[in-house]
N, C-alpha and C positions, 0 to 999 in steps of 0.2 A: 681636786684629788679626788682621784676616784672612790665612789663609794660603796663599791660593791665590793664582797668578801666571798668566796667559794673555796672546798676544800677543805677546812678547817672548821673548827670549832669559833663561835662568833659569837658576841657581847655588846653591848652598849647600841649606838645607832647602827650597826651593822646587824643586829637580830632582832628579825620580828616577831613578834609578844602576840603568843597567842594563851589570852586571859583564863580561857574556860580551860582548857587543857593542864595549864601552869596552877590552877585551883585545885583543882582536880588529884593533881601529883602532888605539893604541899601538904592536902590532908592525910594523903597514903605514907608519907612520911613521917606525919605528924604521928601516927599512929604505930608507927615501928613497920609497916607493911614492907616485906621484899616486892621487890615487884619486877617483870619480866618488860621490857621498854619495845615493841614492837613495832615495824613498819617499814615500808621499801627503804632503797637504797636514797640516801643525799636527802631522805624528807627531815631532817633537822632534829634528830632524838638527840644527838648529843647534846647540840647547842640549846636544845628545851631544858633538859636537865640541866645542868650545869647552869645556867642562867633562874632555875627555878629555885635551887638548891642556896645560890649566892644569896638570894632574896631571902631567906625562910633565919627568921631572925636570930640569934644565939647556935646556928649548925654552920657544920665544919664539913667539908668535901675531901675524902681521899679517892682520888680518880687514877682510878688502874687503865690503861690503853694494852688490851694482849694482840693489837695489828699485828699480822705476820711473826706471831713467836713459833719457834722451831724445834726448841732447843730447853729443857727445864731450864735451864741459867736463865735463858731468854724471859720465863715468867719470875724468877726469881729476880731480875734484873730489874723490869717492868712495875713489882713490886716496890722494890727498893729507892727505884728511882720517885712513887710517888710518897713514899714514907719521908721521903727529903723532904718534899714540895708540901706537906699536908704540915710539918708541923718545927719550925727552924728554929724552935728556941733551946737554948743549948743545952739544959738537961737534956730534954727530950730526943735532942740529935747523938750527943753521945750513949746513952740506954742504947739505942735504936743499932748505933756503933758494937755494943760491948754485946749484943742478943744477938748478933751474925757475926761476930768471930770466927765463930769453925768453917764459916766459910769466905772468909780473908775477905772482908771489903777495903775497900779504896774511896778515900774519900778525896774527890777535886771543886771544883768553883766553877760554874757554867759560863763561859767566856758571853755567852750573850747577857744573861739576868746578874750574873754577879751573886748565886744563890749556889752554896753547896752542894754536889748531887754523893750519891751514894750508889757502888757498882760490886757484884761479888765476883769471884774468881770464876769462871767456867769451869776449871779443873773440878774446884769445891762444890759447885750447886749441880754435880751431874747428874745424884740420886734423886728421887719422886721424895726424899724424907727433907730435903732443900726446902722445897717448898712448906712444908710443915713449919717448919723454922719461920718461913715467911709469913704465912697463918698468925704464926703466935706473936710476931710482930705486931700485926694490923689489931689481931685481939688488945694487947697492951698498948695500942694508942688512942684506941673509940673505949675505953674500959672508963663508963661515969662519966663519958661527956656525951655531948649531944652530937652525932656525927653521921654521917650519909656515905657510905662506902658504893661507889660505881665500878662495876668490872664493863669496861669496855671492849667490842667484837669479842665477845667472851666462846663465844663458839670456836675461835683461833686457836683455842687449848688442845681442841680433840686432835688440831694438825700434828702435836707433840707426842715423841714414843711415849709410850702407858698416860697420854690425854684423858683415859677414859676412869685412871687409876685417880689422878690429878684431881679431877671432879670432882670422885665420889670421896678423896681428902678434905676437897673443898666444905662440901655437903656437911661432914662428920662437924668440922670445924664451926661452920656458920651457924647451925641448931642451935648452939649455947651460947650465942650473941644476940638476942631476941632483944636486946631494948634498943639495938643498931642495924637500920633499915637498911639493906643492900638492895642496889637496881645494875639490873642486868640487860646491858645492849648487846643488839647483833645486828649484823646487815642482812645474813644468810639465815631466813626465816626458818625456813625444809631444817636447818640445824641448830638450831634454837628451838624449835619446837621438840625436835628430838630428846635434847636436854631435858626439856620444862612439862611436857607433856606424856612421853611413854611411859609407860609402868615400871619398865625397865631399868629406868634411870634412877639416879640416887637422887636428883633433882624432884622427882616426880610431885607437879602439882605442892611445890615449896613457896612458888613465888604466884602471885596475881599479873596475869597477862594484863598490860595497860600498852594498847594501841593508838601509835599516833600516824594523824590522817592528815591531805593535804591541806594546806593553809585556805580556810574560804576565800573565793575569788575578789569578794570585793576586799577582804582585810587586807590580801595579799597587796590587790591594786593600788588601792592607799601607800602603804610601804616604800613600794617600789616607785611607785608615783611619787611618792615626796625623796628620793633620793637622787629622780633625775633632776627634781625641782634644787637641790642643792647648787647644781652647776648649770642652772639656766635651763636645763631640758625640758621639750612638755612632750608625756607621755598620752595617748588616748586608751581609752578600754576597748575597743578593738584592734590595736594595734598589741596591747599587752593580750589578749585571748588569743595573737597567734602564738607569742611567746610561751604563754601555758600549754595550748595545745601541741605544741613542737616538742617542749621539754615534759610532756606530760604531768604539766602540776608539780614536778618534784623541786621545791625550794631550791636547793643546790645547783643544779645544771639551768633553773631559772637565772638564780643569781650572774654564773659564767655568763651566759646569753647576754644578760645586762651588762656586764663588764667590756664586751667586744663592743654592745652597741656605744656603750660611751667612749670607747676610744676611736671608736669611728665618726664621733658627733663632736661639735660643738656647742657653745655656749648659745642659745637661743634658737637654737634649730627643735624642730616637733621632730618625732620619733619614725619614720615612715615604713612604710612597705621594704625599700629601698635601704635604709640603713639596716632593717634587719639582712639584709641579704647580704649589705657589704659586712654586717660583723660576724657572721656566717664563714665569709670567705679567711676576713684573719682568723678564726678559730683553727682552717681547717690549714693556714699557712704556717700557723707554729704546729703545730699536730701533726703535719702531711709524713714526718717522717717513722714519728712513732707506729701512726697509722699503717703505712707502707709496711710497716716492717710486723705489723702483727696480719696483715694480708698476706703477703709472701710467705708465712710460714707455714699457711694452709694448706691441704690437698685441692683439687681440682673440686672435687664434690662437696667437699667441705664449703670452698668459696662462694660455690653456685648459690648452696641451700643458704649460706650468708647474705649474699642478693635479694633472693629472692625474699628473703624475711625482710629485710629493709624495705623492698617493692609492698608486696603482698601484705604484710603485717607477721604475729606469728602466732593466729586463734587457729588457722586448721594448716597446720603443717604437712598432714599427711591426704591432704585433700589432692584428688585429680590435681586441680589447675594448679595447685603447688607442684608437683613431682614434674609436672609440663614445662612450668617455666624452670624450675631448677636441671632439669632434664635430667635426672635423676629414676631410674627404671624403677626401682618398688620403694614401699615405705618402711623397708628395713635398715638401707641403705642410709634415708633422711635421719632416721633413730641416730645413726652408728653418727653420722655426720653433728647431729644436734648437739648428743652426748659429750662431742672433742670439744664444738665449739663450746658449750657449758665449760668445762673441763677447763679449759684458756678463760676464764672468767670473759668473753665476748656477750655472752647471752645469759640469760635468769628464763626461769622456770614459775611463774606466780598464778597461783589458780587457772593450770592448766595454759596459758598464753607466753609464749617465750616473750623476752625483750630482750635490747638493746640494755646493755649498762651504759652507755654514753648513748645519746641519741643525735651528739654530731657525730658519732664515729657511725651511725645507722646513716645520717646522710650524706655522710660521705663516701662510703659503700654505695647507696642508692645510685649518686652521681658520677660515679667512675666507670671506666668502656671494660680496664683492666687491672691488673692485680700491679703492674707496673705502674704505674698512675697516681 
């Protein structure tokens, strides 16, 4: 069985423990401190938080994922789903359904887990006041209990019409739940900073910033090499260092790379440079259609800027060398292309450097000769 997982929250043997960070996080939660957990995309924030809470004796977690919410009803349904998972006890479940009665809730059974789920009627949950109802339900569930509320991809609420009003509503409710720690996670660092560090935001300085950095190389090597050993594969430190460099030390991308390496090797094999190349080809094979689709949507200038980023990197995208390689006449055109590529979620800017969201897409772009390839 392939011992690597990526693109989801992991636990058990699939989770690489971070004892120091987990201890700090546990102490904050025990003291009731609200937290903004930040770090680069796919760094393992959600897995760290959920695994840490699971190990704190007596604590329950109410986990709400706001990824890609676009309407008020989406926000309400994500909270309703979290409430159903938080407390399956019959009395609590019935009370929750009763509290949401004016939103016309529907109770169904998840085909995969066999657990009941709750959803609200999208027509009844069009107004932001519906969110207040959901927040009251959260307060009812956590009152007098050792509970921690986790709001993942919190910044996506800003994509909802009246998103700022919803966030203000949340702040007004959360400030009275002082015994319950709230943890806010988000992959869009700038948006999260605007919510929690801007003096104009209702959440201004309402939570402590908790940074999640890359896993120490030696700790990560022990974990990854140990996973390979479960299937009789051997991984040297030198080859692992190349994987780390390629994936920019991002755990989610490293695990995706390892997943492909596992597929192209067999028990008794040593993972070599050749294995890494075969793994990249395997990833390109399964992603080529989506990679090509992304590329075809770009204008000529956007594609040339993207390819130059793949070759030169994104530290100095307005330099003369960059403009010459991209065959772009002026820096204003490069800026417009960078903004468009960022809006398409192909790249992002952190600390003034533009990076690819996917290192595998970056390498694919670097290698291809034309967008149709």
